Structure formats: C-alpha cells, structure tokens
N, CA, C and O atoms as a CHARMM CRD file, in Angstrom:
* protein
*
  380
    1    1 MET  N      1.12600  -0.92100  -0.03600 PROA 1      0.00000
    2    1 MET  CA    -0.06100   0.38900  -0.13700 PROA 1      0.00000
    3    1 MET  C      1.12400   1.36600  -0.12800 PROA 1      0.00000
    4    1 MET  O      2.29100   1.46400   0.25100 PROA 1      0.00000
    5    2 ARG  N      0.30600   1.92300  -0.66100 PROA 2      0.00000
    6    2 ARG  CA     1.06900   3.65700  -0.77700 PROA 2      0.00000
    7    2 ARG  C      0.25600   4.42900  -0.69500 PROA 2      0.00000
    8    2 ARG  O     -0.84000   4.36500  -1.25200 PROA 2      0.00000
    9    3 ILE  N      0.79100   5.61300   0.27300 PROA 3      0.00000
   10    3 ILE  CA     0.51600   6.70900   1.07400 PROA 3      0.00000
   11    3 ILE  C      0.92200   7.82500   0.49900 PROA 3      0.00000
   12    3 ILE  O      2.11900   8.08000   0.37000 PROA 3      0.00000
   13    4 ARG  N     -0.01500   8.59900   0.09700 PROA 4      0.00000
   14    4 ARG  CA     0.33300  10.34100  -0.94100 PROA 4      0.00000
   15    4 ARG  C      0.33900  11.09700   0.26500 PROA 4      0.00000
   16    4 ARG  O     -0.72000  11.26400   0.87000 PROA 4      0.00000
   17    5 CYS  N      1.78600  11.74000   0.83300 PROA 5      0.00000
   18    5 CYS  CA     1.76200  12.27100   2.11400 PROA 5      0.00000
   19    5 CYS  C      1.64300  13.85600   1.08700 PROA 5      0.00000
   20    5 CYS  O      2.10500  13.95100  -0.05000 PROA 5      0.00000
   21    6 PRO  N      1.01600  14.82200   1.73300 PROA 6      0.00000
   22    6 PRO  CA     0.84600  16.24500   0.86200 PROA 6      0.00000
   23    6 PRO  C      2.31000  16.86000   1.03300 PROA 6      0.00000
   24    6 PRO  O      2.55300  17.78500   0.25800 PROA 6      0.00000
   25    7 TYR  N      2.91200  16.64600   1.56000 PROA 7      0.00000
   26    7 TYR  CA     4.45200  17.25300   1.88400 PROA 7      0.00000
   27    7 TYR  C      5.13900  16.01400   1.24100 PROA 7      0.00000
   28    7 TYR  O      5.41700  16.33000   0.08400 PROA 7      0.00000
   29    8 CYS  N      5.43600  15.04500   1.43800 PROA 8      0.00000
   30    8 CYS  CA     6.71200  14.58500   0.58000 PROA 8      0.00000
   31    8 CYS  C      6.61700  13.26900  -0.11200 PROA 8      0.00000
   32    8 CYS  O      7.36900  12.29700  -0.05300 PROA 8      0.00000
   33    9 GLY  N      4.86900  13.57900  -1.17900 PROA 9      0.00000
   34    9 GLY  CA     4.67200  12.53500  -2.18500 PROA 9      0.00000
   35    9 GLY  C      3.95300  11.21200  -1.75000 PROA 9      0.00000
   36    9 GLY  O      3.53400  10.90900  -0.63300 PROA 9      0.00000
   37   10 GLU  N      3.91900  10.50600  -2.91700 PROA 10     0.00000
   38   10 GLU  CA     3.49200   8.91600  -2.60700 PROA 10     0.00000
   39   10 GLU  C      4.80800   7.99500  -1.68200 PROA 10     0.00000
   40   10 GLU  O      5.81900   7.54800  -2.22600 PROA 10     0.00000
   41   11 ARG  N      4.53600   7.88600  -0.43900 PROA 11     0.00000
   42   11 ARG  CA     5.07900   6.72100   0.01900 PROA 11     0.00000
   43   11 ARG  C      4.91700   6.07300   0.60400 PROA 11     0.00000
   44   11 ARG  O      4.10300   6.14100   1.52500 PROA 11     0.00000
   45   12 ASP  N      5.96800   4.68900   0.20300 PROA 12     0.00000
   46   12 ASP  CA     5.35000   3.40000   0.80800 PROA 12     0.00000
   47   12 ASP  C      4.74200   3.10900   2.12400 PROA 12     0.00000
   48   12 ASP  O      5.31100   3.87100   2.90600 PROA 12     0.00000
   49   13 ASN  N      3.87100   2.39100   2.77600 PROA 13     0.00000
   50   13 ASN  CA     3.34400   2.47700   4.14000 PROA 13     0.00000
   51   13 ASN  C      4.00400   2.71200   5.10000 PROA 13     0.00000
   52   13 ASN  O      3.86600   3.36000   6.13800 PROA 13     0.00000
   53   14 GLY  N      5.13800   1.79900   4.40700 PROA 14     0.00000
   54   14 GLY  CA     6.64400   0.96400   5.85400 PROA 14     0.00000
   55   14 GLY  C      7.25100   2.49400   6.52000 PROA 14     0.00000
   56   14 GLY  O      7.80700   2.47200   7.61800 PROA 14     0.00000
   57   15 GLU  N      7.09000   3.78800   5.75700 PROA 15     0.00000
   58   15 GLU  CA     7.20600   5.02600   6.33000 PROA 15     0.00000
   59   15 GLU  C      6.38800   5.72800   7.53400 PROA 15     0.00000
   60   15 GLU  O      6.75500   6.64100   8.27400 PROA 15     0.00000
   61   16 PHE  N      5.25700   5.07300   7.50300 PROA 16     0.00000
   62   16 PHE  CA     4.03100   5.75000   8.04300 PROA 16     0.00000
   63   16 PHE  C      3.38200   4.79100   9.23400 PROA 16     0.00000
   64   16 PHE  O      3.27600   3.63200   8.83300 PROA 16     0.00000
   65   17 SER  N      2.86000   5.00600  10.78200 PROA 17     0.00000
   66   17 SER  CA     2.68500   4.05800  11.91000 PROA 17     0.00000
   67   17 SER  C      0.48900   4.66300  11.86200 PROA 17     0.00000
   68   17 SER  O     -0.16000   5.69600  11.69800 PROA 17     0.00000
   69   18 TYR  N      0.30200   3.57300  12.05700 PROA 18     0.00000
   70   18 TYR  CA    -1.18800   3.76700  11.76200 PROA 18     0.00000
   71   18 TYR  C     -1.39300   3.82700  13.56600 PROA 18     0.00000
   72   18 TYR  O     -0.85200   3.11900  14.41600 PROA 18     0.00000
   73   19 PHE  N     -2.29500   4.85400  13.72000 PROA 19     0.00000
   74   19 PHE  CA    -2.47900   5.04300  15.37000 PROA 19     0.00000
   75   19 PHE  C     -4.38400   5.59200  15.64600 PROA 19     0.00000
   76   19 PHE  O     -4.93300   6.42200  16.37000 PROA 19     0.00000
   77   20 GLY  N     -4.89400   4.50800  14.53800 PROA 20     0.00000
   78   20 GLY  CA    -6.55800   4.08500  14.58300 PROA 20     0.00000
   79   20 GLY  C     -7.51400   4.87800  13.96900 PROA 20     0.00000
   80   20 GLY  O     -7.11700   5.50700  12.98800 PROA 20     0.00000
   81   21 ASP  N     -8.88300   5.03300  14.35700 PROA 21     0.00000
   82   21 ASP  CA    -9.80600   5.98000  14.19500 PROA 21     0.00000
   83   21 ASP  C     -9.50200   7.08600  14.45200 PROA 21     0.00000
   84   21 ASP  O     -9.00100   7.51800  15.49000 PROA 21     0.00000
   85   22 ALA  N     -9.93500   7.89700  13.03400 PROA 22     0.00000
   86   22 ALA  CA    -9.97100   9.69500  12.95200 PROA 22     0.00000
   87   22 ALA  C    -11.31400  10.35700  13.59400 PROA 22     0.00000
   88   22 ALA  O    -11.21600  11.38400  14.26500 PROA 22     0.00000
   89   23 THR  N    -12.45000   9.78900  13.38600 PROA 23     0.00000
   90   23 THR  CA   -13.46800   9.53900  13.83600 PROA 23     0.00000
   91   23 THR  C    -13.76100  10.16100  14.93100 PROA 23     0.00000
   92   23 THR  O    -14.41900  11.20100  14.95600 PROA 23     0.00000
   93   24 LEU  N    -13.18500   9.44000  16.17400 PROA 24     0.00000
   94   24 LEU  CA   -13.63600   9.67000  17.52700 PROA 24     0.00000
   95   24 LEU  C    -13.24100  11.30100  17.56000 PROA 24     0.00000
   96   24 LEU  O    -12.52400  11.97100  16.81700 PROA 24     0.00000
   97   25 THR  N    -14.16900  11.70200  18.96600 PROA 25     0.00000
   98   25 THR  CA   -13.92000  12.61400  19.48100 PROA 25     0.00000
   99   25 THR  C    -13.63800  12.45600  21.26000 PROA 25     0.00000
  100   25 THR  O    -14.30200  11.55400  21.77000 PROA 25     0.00000
  101   26 ARG  N    -12.78500  13.19400  22.15600 PROA 26     0.00000
  102   26 ARG  CA   -11.74700  12.58900  22.56200 PROA 26     0.00000
  103   26 ARG  C    -13.36600  13.13000  24.12000 PROA 26     0.00000
  104   26 ARG  O    -13.86000  14.20300  23.77300 PROA 26     0.00000
  105   27 PRO  N    -13.87100  12.72500  25.12500 PROA 27     0.00000
  106   27 PRO  CA   -14.62300  13.56500  25.88200 PROA 27     0.00000
  107   27 PRO  C    -13.85800  14.85500  26.59100 PROA 27     0.00000
  108   27 PRO  O    -12.65600  14.87900  26.32600 PROA 27     0.00000
  109   28 ASP  N    -14.19200  15.62800  27.20300 PROA 28     0.00000
  110   28 ASP  CA   -13.75300  16.64200  28.02000 PROA 28     0.00000
  111   28 ASP  C    -13.16700  16.22900  29.26300 PROA 28     0.00000
  112   28 ASP  O    -13.69300  15.95700  30.34200 PROA 28     0.00000
  113   29 GLY  N    -11.67800  16.23900  28.79800 PROA 29     0.00000
  114   29 GLY  CA   -11.16800  15.62200  30.81300 PROA 29     0.00000
  115   29 GLY  C    -11.30800  15.34000  31.64600 PROA 29     0.00000
  116   29 GLY  O    -11.57300  14.18900  31.99300 PROA 29     0.00000
  117   30 MET  N    -11.16700  16.42900  32.41900 PROA 30     0.00000
  118   30 MET  CA   -12.37400  16.59900  33.68700 PROA 30     0.00000
  119   30 MET  C    -13.19800  16.04700  33.94800 PROA 30     0.00000
  120   30 MET  O    -13.54300  15.12900  34.69300 PROA 30     0.00000
  121   31 GLU  N    -13.76500  17.07800  32.82000 PROA 31     0.00000
  122   31 GLU  CA   -15.64600  16.78300  32.77300 PROA 31     0.00000
  123   31 GLU  C    -15.94000  15.52400  32.99300 PROA 31     0.00000
  124   31 GLU  O    -16.60100  15.24300  33.99300 PROA 31     0.00000
  125   32 ALA  N    -15.39700  14.25500  31.87200 PROA 32     0.00000
  126   32 ALA  CA   -15.71800  13.45400  31.46500 PROA 32     0.00000
  127   32 ALA  C    -16.04800  12.44000  32.08900 PROA 32     0.00000
  128   32 ALA  O    -15.06500  11.80400  32.46900 PROA 32     0.00000
  129   33 ASP  N    -17.63900  11.72200  32.54200 PROA 33     0.00000
  130   33 ASP  CA   -17.07700  10.58400  33.72500 PROA 33     0.00000
  131   33 ASP  C    -16.51300   9.17800  33.22300 PROA 33     0.00000
  132   33 ASP  O    -16.43100   8.93000  32.02000 PROA 33     0.00000
  133   34 ALA  N    -16.14200   8.29800  34.18100 PROA 34     0.00000
  134   34 ALA  CA   -15.58600   7.18100  33.95500 PROA 34     0.00000
  135   34 ALA  C    -15.57300   6.25800  32.94600 PROA 34     0.00000
  136   34 ALA  O    -14.57700   5.73800  32.44200 PROA 34     0.00000
  137   35 SER  N    -17.55600   5.94900  32.47800 PROA 35     0.00000
  138   35 SER  CA   -18.30100   5.08200  31.28000 PROA 35     0.00000
  139   35 SER  C    -17.14600   6.34900  29.85500 PROA 35     0.00000
  140   35 SER  O    -16.04100   5.99100  29.44500 PROA 35     0.00000
  141   36 ALA  N    -17.68600   7.42100  29.51200 PROA 36     0.00000
  142   36 ALA  CA   -17.22100   8.15600  28.71400 PROA 36     0.00000
  143   36 ALA  C    -15.89400   7.75200  28.09900 PROA 36     0.00000
  144   36 ALA  O    -15.47700   7.52600  26.96300 PROA 36     0.00000
  145   37 MET  N    -15.44500   7.75600  29.23700 PROA 37     0.00000
  146   37 MET  CA   -13.46200   7.59600  29.23600 PROA 37     0.00000
  147   37 MET  C    -13.29700   5.90200  28.43400 PROA 37     0.00000
  148   37 MET  O    -12.85200   5.53000  27.34800 PROA 37     0.00000
  149   38 HSD  N    -13.82000   5.30200  29.44200 PROA 38     0.00000
  150   38 HSD  CA   -13.49200   4.32200  28.96200 PROA 38     0.00000
  151   38 HSD  C    -13.77500   3.45200  27.84200 PROA 38     0.00000
  152   38 HSD  O    -13.06500   2.56900  27.36100 PROA 38     0.00000
  153   39 ASP  N    -15.59200   4.07500  27.31300 PROA 39     0.00000
  154   39 ASP  CA   -15.76400   3.69000  26.23200 PROA 39     0.00000
  155   39 ASP  C    -14.49900   4.21000  24.37100 PROA 39     0.00000
  156   39 ASP  O    -14.05000   3.75200  23.32000 PROA 39     0.00000
  157   40 TYR  N    -14.56800   5.36900  25.19600 PROA 40     0.00000
  158   40 TYR  CA   -13.47400   6.18000  24.25500 PROA 40     0.00000
  159   40 TYR  C    -12.18200   5.67900  24.27100 PROA 40     0.00000
  160   40 TYR  O    -11.58600   5.32300  23.25400 PROA 40     0.00000
  161   41 VAL  N    -11.91300   5.65500  24.94300 PROA 41     0.00000
  162   41 VAL  CA   -10.40600   4.20200  25.03600 PROA 41     0.00000
  163   41 VAL  C    -10.37600   3.26800  24.43800 PROA 41     0.00000
  164   41 VAL  O     -9.70000   3.08000  23.42600 PROA 41     0.00000
  165   42 TYR  N    -11.22800   2.39400  25.05000 PROA 42     0.00000
  166   42 TYR  CA   -11.08100   0.68600  24.55700 PROA 42     0.00000
  167   42 TYR  C    -12.56900   0.61900  23.46300 PROA 42     0.00000
  168   42 TYR  O    -12.36500  -0.27800  22.64500 PROA 42     0.00000
  169   43 LEU  N    -13.58800   1.10700  23.28600 PROA 43     0.00000
  170   43 LEU  CA   -14.72500   0.62700  22.58900 PROA 43     0.00000
  171   43 LEU  C    -14.07800   1.16700  21.35200 PROA 43     0.00000
  172   43 LEU  O    -13.65400   2.31500  21.48500 PROA 43     0.00000
  173   44 ARG  N    -13.85500   0.46700  19.86700 PROA 44     0.00000
  174   44 ARG  CA   -13.85400   0.65200  18.58000 PROA 44     0.00000
  175   44 ARG  C    -14.26700  -0.30500  17.80000 PROA 44     0.00000
  176   44 ARG  O    -14.48200  -1.41400  18.28800 PROA 44     0.00000
  177   45 ASP  N    -14.47700  -0.04100  16.30900 PROA 45     0.00000
  178   45 ASP  CA   -15.45300  -0.63700  15.46300 PROA 45     0.00000
  179   45 ASP  C    -14.67900  -1.13000  14.59300 PROA 45     0.00000
  180   45 ASP  O    -13.60300  -0.63400  14.26000 PROA 45     0.00000
  181   46 ASN  N    -15.26300  -2.35300  14.06800 PROA 46     0.00000
  182   46 ASN  CA   -13.83100  -2.97000  13.05200 PROA 46     0.00000
  183   46 ASN  C    -14.90700  -2.68100  11.61600 PROA 46     0.00000
  184   46 ASN  O    -15.51300  -3.62000  11.10100 PROA 46     0.00000
  185   47 PRO  N    -14.96600  -1.91000  11.33400 PROA 47     0.00000
  186   47 PRO  CA   -15.62700  -1.78500   9.76500 PROA 47     0.00000
  187   47 PRO  C    -15.05700  -1.89100   8.29600 PROA 47     0.00000
  188   47 PRO  O    -13.96600  -1.48000   7.90300 PROA 47     0.00000
  189   48 ALA  N    -15.90300  -2.44500   7.67600 PROA 48     0.00000
  190   48 ALA  CA   -15.63700  -2.66900   6.35100 PROA 48     0.00000
  191   48 ALA  C    -16.34300  -1.62500   5.58900 PROA 48     0.00000
  192   48 ALA  O    -17.47600  -1.18400   5.78100 PROA 48     0.00000
  193   49 GLY  N    -15.16600  -1.19100   4.36600 PROA 49     0.00000
  194   49 GLY  CA   -15.33800  -0.18400   3.71300 PROA 49     0.00000
  195   49 GLY  C    -14.60600   1.15400   4.04900 PROA 49     0.00000
  196   49 GLY  O    -13.42100   1.21600   4.37400 PROA 49     0.00000
  197   50 GLU  N    -15.26500   1.98100   3.95700 PROA 50     0.00000
  198   50 GLU  CA   -14.57300   3.80800   3.81400 PROA 50     0.00000
  199   50 GLU  C    -14.79100   4.08000   5.10700 PROA 50     0.00000
  200   50 GLU  O    -15.79900   4.48700   5.68500 PROA 50     0.00000
  201   51 HSD  N    -12.93900   3.60500   5.76500 PROA 51     0.00000
  202   51 HSD  CA   -12.92200   4.33900   6.82400 PROA 51     0.00000
  203   51 HSD  C    -12.04100   5.75000   6.86900 PROA 51     0.00000
  204   51 HSD  O    -11.43200   6.13200   5.87000 PROA 51     0.00000
  205   52 ARG  N    -12.03100   6.52800   8.19300 PROA 52     0.00000
  206   52 ARG  CA   -11.07300   7.72200   8.22900 PROA 52     0.00000
  207   52 ARG  C     -9.93200   7.64300   9.26700 PROA 52     0.00000
  208   52 ARG  O    -10.49800   7.53300  10.35500 PROA 52     0.00000
  209   53 GLU  N     -8.81000   7.64600   9.42000 PROA 53     0.00000
  210   53 GLU  CA    -8.00200   6.91100  10.00400 PROA 53     0.00000
  211   53 GLU  C     -6.76300   7.52400  10.06400 PROA 53     0.00000
  212   53 GLU  O     -6.47800   7.93800   8.94000 PROA 53     0.00000
  213   54 LEU  N     -5.74300   7.81000  11.02300 PROA 54     0.00000
  214   54 LEU  CA    -5.12500   8.33400  11.65200 PROA 54     0.00000
  215   54 LEU  C     -3.73700   7.48500  11.70100 PROA 54     0.00000
  216   54 LEU  O     -3.50100   6.32600  12.04200 PROA 54     0.00000
  217   55 TRP  N     -2.71200   8.80500  11.10000 PROA 55     0.00000
  218   55 TRP  CA    -1.28900   8.29800  10.43400 PROA 55     0.00000
  219   55 TRP  C     -0.36200   8.67100  10.49700 PROA 55     0.00000
  220   55 TRP  O     -0.21800   9.83600  10.12400 PROA 55     0.00000
  221   56 TYR  N      0.47000   8.14700  10.84900 PROA 56     0.00000
  222   56 TYR  CA     2.04100   9.92800  10.93600 PROA 56     0.00000
  223   56 TYR  C      3.21800   8.90800  10.13400 PROA 56     0.00000
  224   56 TYR  O      3.62200   7.75200  10.01400 PROA 56     0.00000
  225   57 HSD  N      3.35800   9.98000   9.80800 PROA 57     0.00000
  226   57 HSD  CA     4.63000  10.02700   8.76800 PROA 57     0.00000
  227   57 HSD  C      5.71000   9.70900   9.35400 PROA 57     0.00000
  228   57 HSD  O      6.60300  10.42300   8.89800 PROA 57     0.00000
  229   58 ALA  N      6.25100   8.73300  10.43300 PROA 58     0.00000
  230   58 ALA  CA     7.73200   9.19500  11.09300 PROA 58     0.00000
  231   58 ALA  C      8.80700   8.18300   9.96900 PROA 58     0.00000
  232   58 ALA  O      9.77200   7.70800  10.56700 PROA 58     0.00000
  233   59 GLY  N      8.73200   7.84700   8.53800 PROA 59     0.00000
  234   59 GLY  CA    10.01700   7.75900   8.35900 PROA 59     0.00000
  235   59 GLY  C     10.31600   9.06200   7.33200 PROA 59     0.00000
  236   59 GLY  O     11.27300   9.09900   6.56000 PROA 59     0.00000
  237   60 GLY  N      9.47100   9.95000   7.45400 PROA 60     0.00000
  238   60 GLY  CA     9.18100  11.07900   6.44000 PROA 60     0.00000
  239   60 GLY  C      9.21700  13.19200   7.43400 PROA 60     0.00000
  240   60 GLY  O     10.25100  13.67200   7.90000 PROA 60     0.00000
  241   61 CYS  N      8.25900  13.69400   7.44500 PROA 61     0.00000
  242   61 CYS  CA     8.25600  14.44800   7.67400 PROA 61     0.00000
  243   61 CYS  C      7.60200  15.05500   8.55300 PROA 61     0.00000
  244   61 CYS  O      7.41000  16.27000   8.53800 PROA 61     0.00000
  245   62 ARG  N      7.07800  14.06200   9.64600 PROA 62     0.00000
  246   62 ARG  CA     6.62100  13.76600  10.88100 PROA 62     0.00000
  247   62 ARG  C      5.12500  14.23200  10.70200 PROA 62     0.00000
  248   62 ARG  O      4.76600  14.73700  11.76500 PROA 62     0.00000
  249   63 THR  N      4.41100  14.24900  10.03600 PROA 63     0.00000
  250   63 THR  CA     3.15600  15.44000  10.17600 PROA 63     0.00000
  251   63 THR  C      2.10900  14.12200   9.98000 PROA 63     0.00000
  252   63 THR  O      2.05600  13.15200   9.22400 PROA 63     0.00000
  253   64 TRP  N      1.35800  14.62300  11.03500 PROA 64     0.00000
  254   64 TRP  CA     0.19800  13.39100  11.04000 PROA 64     0.00000
  255   64 TRP  C     -0.88800  13.53400  10.14700 PROA 64     0.00000
  256   64 TRP  O     -1.04600  14.75400  10.10300 PROA 64     0.00000
  257   65 LEU  N     -1.65400  13.06000   9.47600 PROA 65     0.00000
  258   65 LEU  CA    -2.56100  12.97200   8.73700 PROA 65     0.00000
  259   65 LEU  C     -3.46100  11.86500   8.61600 PROA 65     0.00000
  260   65 LEU  O     -3.31400  10.75900   9.13500 PROA 65     0.00000
  261   66 VAL  N     -4.36900  12.23600   7.91500 PROA 66     0.00000
  262   66 VAL  CA    -5.86600  11.67600   8.40600 PROA 66     0.00000
  263   66 VAL  C     -6.37700  11.05800   6.66600 PROA 66     0.00000
  264   66 VAL  O     -6.69400  11.51700   5.56900 PROA 66     0.00000
  265   67 VAL  N     -6.19800   9.84700   7.30400 PROA 67     0.00000
  266   67 VAL  CA    -6.36500   9.41800   5.88000 PROA 67     0.00000
  267   67 VAL  C     -7.79700   8.52200   5.35100 PROA 67     0.00000
  268   67 VAL  O     -7.76600   7.46100   5.97400 PROA 67     0.00000
  269   68 ASN  N     -8.60000   8.54400   4.75800 PROA 68     0.00000
  270   68 ASN  CA    -9.75100   7.88000   4.22500 PROA 68     0.00000
  271   68 ASN  C     -9.32800   6.61500   3.20000 PROA 68     0.00000
  272   68 ASN  O     -8.57100   6.48000   2.23800 PROA 68     0.00000
  273   69 ARG  N    -10.12900   5.88200   3.85800 PROA 69     0.00000
  274   69 ARG  CA    -9.46200   4.57300   3.18600 PROA 69     0.00000
  275   69 ARG  C    -10.02400   3.16900   3.52400 PROA 69     0.00000
  276   69 ARG  O     -9.81400   2.71700   4.65000 PROA 69     0.00000
  277   70 ASP  N    -10.93200   2.24300   2.34300 PROA 70     0.00000
  278   70 ASP  CA   -11.38800   1.35200   2.08500 PROA 70     0.00000
  279   70 ASP  C    -10.65100   0.14200   2.52700 PROA 70     0.00000
  280   70 ASP  O     -9.78300  -0.38100   1.82800 PROA 70     0.00000
  281   71 THR  N    -11.07400  -0.38400   3.92600 PROA 71     0.00000
  282   71 THR  CA   -10.41800  -1.28200   4.66800 PROA 71     0.00000
  283   71 THR  C    -10.54700  -2.87800   4.02500 PROA 71     0.00000
  284   71 THR  O     -9.77400  -3.81700   4.21400 PROA 71     0.00000
  285   72 ARG  N    -11.91400  -2.83900   3.12700 PROA 72     0.00000
  286   72 ARG  CA   -11.24000  -4.15500   2.48800 PROA 72     0.00000
  287   72 ARG  C    -10.54800  -4.34700   0.96200 PROA 72     0.00000
  288   72 ARG  O    -10.18700  -5.41800   0.47600 PROA 72     0.00000
  289   73 THR  N    -10.46800  -3.10100   0.38200 PROA 73     0.00000
  290   73 THR  CA    -9.14300  -2.89500  -0.94300 PROA 73     0.00000
  291   73 THR  C     -8.26500  -2.10500  -0.64400 PROA 73     0.00000
  292   73 THR  O     -7.83500  -1.54900  -1.65400 PROA 73     0.00000
  293   74 HSD  N     -7.70200  -1.72600   0.42500 PROA 74     0.00000
  294   74 HSD  CA    -6.68500  -0.81800   0.86200 PROA 74     0.00000
  295   74 HSD  C     -6.87300   0.82600  -0.34300 PROA 74     0.00000
  296   74 HSD  O     -6.26900   1.84700  -0.01200 PROA 74     0.00000
  297   75 ALA  N     -7.38300   0.81800  -1.10200 PROA 75     0.00000
  298   75 ALA  CA    -7.81900   1.86600  -1.84500 PROA 75     0.00000
  299   75 ALA  C     -7.59600   2.93700  -1.16400 PROA 75     0.00000
  300   75 ALA  O     -8.02400   2.71000  -0.03300 PROA 75     0.00000
  301   76 ILE  N     -7.00000   4.37900  -1.23800 PROA 76     0.00000
  302   76 ILE  CA    -7.05500   5.45000  -0.60400 PROA 76     0.00000
  303   76 ILE  C     -7.56100   6.43400  -1.26000 PROA 76     0.00000
  304   76 ILE  O     -6.95000   6.71400  -2.29200 PROA 76     0.00000
  305   77 THR  N     -8.49800   7.07600  -1.00800 PROA 77     0.00000
  306   77 THR  CA    -9.11600   8.01200  -1.77900 PROA 77     0.00000
  307   77 THR  C     -9.07400   9.70900  -0.85300 PROA 77     0.00000
  308   77 THR  O     -9.81200  10.66900  -1.07400 PROA 77     0.00000
  309   78 ASP  N     -8.14500   9.62600   0.01200 PROA 78     0.00000
  310   78 ASP  CA    -7.75700  11.75600   0.53800 PROA 78     0.00000
  311   78 ASP  C     -7.02000  11.39400   1.91100 PROA 78     0.00000
  312   78 ASP  O     -7.23300  10.77000   2.95100 PROA 78     0.00000
  313   79 VAL  N     -6.45900  11.82700   1.56000 PROA 79     0.00000
  314   79 VAL  CA    -4.95900  12.11800   2.61700 PROA 79     0.00000
  315   79 VAL  C     -5.19400  13.07000   2.88800 PROA 79     0.00000
  316   79 VAL  O     -5.32500  13.75700   1.87500 PROA 79     0.00000
  317   80 SER  N     -5.42000  13.85900   4.17400 PROA 80     0.00000
  318   80 SER  CA    -5.48500  15.69100   4.45700 PROA 80     0.00000
  319   80 SER  C     -4.13000  16.00000   5.63500 PROA 80     0.00000
  320   80 SER  O     -4.27400  15.24400   6.59600 PROA 80     0.00000
  321   81 PRO  N     -3.63500  16.36100   5.69500 PROA 81     0.00000
  322   81 PRO  CA    -3.00200  16.82700   7.35800 PROA 81     0.00000
  323   81 PRO  C     -3.62500  16.79600   8.36000 PROA 81     0.00000
  324   81 PRO  O     -4.73500  17.25100   8.08500 PROA 81     0.00000
  325   82 ALA  N     -3.55200  16.37400   9.96400 PROA 82     0.00000
  326   82 ALA  CA    -4.25600  15.99700  10.81000 PROA 82     0.00000
  327   82 ALA  C     -5.21000  17.77200  11.03400 PROA 82     0.00000
  328   82 ALA  O     -6.34400  18.25100  11.03000 PROA 82     0.00000
  329   83 ARG  N     -3.94300  18.10700  11.18400 PROA 83     0.00000
  330   83 ARG  CA    -4.27400  19.68000  11.87100 PROA 83     0.00000
  331   83 ARG  C     -5.50400  21.14300  10.69300 PROA 83     0.00000
  332   83 ARG  O     -6.26100  22.06600  10.99500 PROA 83     0.00000
  333   84 ASP  N     -4.97100  20.46700   9.28300 PROA 84     0.00000
  334   84 ASP  CA    -6.63700  20.98800   8.50200 PROA 84     0.00000
  335   84 ASP  C     -8.01500  20.47900   9.08300 PROA 84     0.00000
  336   84 ASP  O     -8.93200  21.28100   9.26300 PROA 84     0.00000
  337   85 VAL  N     -8.14100  19.23200   9.35200 PROA 85     0.00000
  338   85 VAL  CA    -9.63600  18.45200   9.93300 PROA 85     0.00000
  339   85 VAL  C     -9.45700  19.21000  10.72100 PROA 85     0.00000
  340   85 VAL  O    -10.11800  20.24500  10.62800 PROA 85     0.00000
  341   86 ALA  N     -8.45400  19.06900  11.91100 PROA 86     0.00000
  342   86 ALA  CA    -9.43600  19.45100  12.83300 PROA 86     0.00000
  343   86 ALA  C     -9.96900  20.74800  13.16700 PROA 86     0.00000
  344   86 ALA  O    -10.93500  20.88900  13.91700 PROA 86     0.00000
  345   87 ARG  N     -9.26800  21.81700  12.54600 PROA 87     0.00000
  346   87 ARG  CA    -9.25100  22.93700  12.09900 PROA 87     0.00000
  347   87 ARG  C    -10.43500  22.95500  12.05500 PROA 87     0.00000
  348   87 ARG  O    -11.15100  23.38300  12.96100 PROA 87     0.00000
  349   88 THR  N    -10.90600  22.38700  10.75700 PROA 88     0.00000
  350   88 THR  CA   -12.20400  22.63500  10.20900 PROA 88     0.00000
  351   88 THR  C    -13.33900  21.86100  10.83600 PROA 88     0.00000
  352   88 THR  O    -14.48900  21.90100  10.39800 PROA 88     0.00000
  353   89 ARG  N    -12.81800  20.89300  12.27300 PROA 89     0.00000
  354   89 ARG  CA   -13.79800  20.57300  12.91600 PROA 89     0.00000
  355   89 ARG  C    -13.95300  21.65500  13.72600 PROA 89     0.00000
  356   89 ARG  O    -15.05600  21.89100  14.22000 PROA 89     0.00000
  357   90 ARG  N    -12.91300  22.41800  13.95400 PROA 90     0.00000
  358   90 ARG  CA   -13.75900  23.13600  15.32000 PROA 90     0.00000
  359   90 ARG  C    -14.23100  24.39600  14.80000 PROA 90     0.00000
  360   90 ARG  O    -15.05600  25.05100  15.43600 PROA 90     0.00000
  361   91 MET  N    -13.72700  24.82400  13.58700 PROA 91     0.00000
  362   91 MET  CA   -14.74000  25.91800  12.54800 PROA 91     0.00000
  363   91 MET  C    -16.27600  25.35900  12.92600 PROA 91     0.00000
  364   91 MET  O    -17.18400  26.09200  13.31600 PROA 91     0.00000
  365   92 GLY  N    -16.39800  23.65300  12.69500 PROA 92     0.00000
  366   92 GLY  CA   -17.98300  23.48100  12.57500 PROA 92     0.00000
  367   92 GLY  C    -18.39200  23.40900  13.52200 PROA 92     0.00000
  368   92 GLY  O    -19.62100  23.41000  13.60300 PROA 92     0.00000
  369   93 GLU  N    -17.67800  23.32100  14.59900 PROA 93     0.00000
  370   93 GLU  CA   -18.56000  23.42200  15.89200 PROA 93     0.00000
  371   93 GLU  C    -18.92400  24.79500  16.54600 PROA 93     0.00000
  372   93 GLU  O    -19.69100  24.94800  17.49600 PROA 93     0.00000
  373   94 ALA  N    -18.09900  25.96300  15.73300 PROA 94     0.00000
  374   94 ALA  CA   -18.33000  27.33300  16.16900 PROA 94     0.00000
  375   94 ALA  C    -19.60200  27.97300  15.69800 PROA 94     0.00000
  376   94 ALA  O    -20.44400  28.80000  16.04600 PROA 94     0.00000
  377   95 ALA  N    -19.23300  26.98200  14.51900 PROA 95     0.00000
  378   95 ALA  CA   -20.83100  28.35600  14.10600 PROA 95     0.00000
  379   95 ALA  C    -22.08900  27.52100  14.60700 PROA 95     0.00000
  380   95 ALA  O    -23.22000  28.00000  14.52700 PROA 95     0.00000
C-alpha cells in the first residue's frame, strides 16, 4: 500500500505508523465520566469499507495525517494533514 503524503509525495506505507480511528472525539478531560472515557479508550468499531484513519509519517516529514481508506481493498481516496481536519472540525462546531 502506498500513501500520498501532502508534503513528501507518494510513499510506501512502511514510512507511516497507524494510530487508529480518526472519527473519534475525545471526551472533555476532567468533565468526562468514567464510562465515557472507558468507551473512548477501549471500544472501537471494525468497519468494512470506507474509514477515516489517523496516520503518522514517522519516516518522512513527521506529519499527522487523516487518511480515508477502504479497509476491504486498501484503496485510499483522500489524505489530509490532521491539523487542517481539526481546524475545519473546530470551525464547524463554532458555527
């Protein structure tokens, strides 16, 4: 599988580290109850199909990326810097 880094170009997936589901929203630290934190840390879906994932370009520019990938075929449809995705999400919540 090859991942197209927005800064380094297309690279082998061996340069990247997978860090899980990019759709999760972390509960608000001290305000979150134990049940919400438990669910956030331990409960994960295992989807078949299109999925947003968090990857780290450890062997390159060291950028966090959000990768849209089909888990059945490994076809990648989009790669974005995670900071841009987070910024867009924050702006959407503020509106």
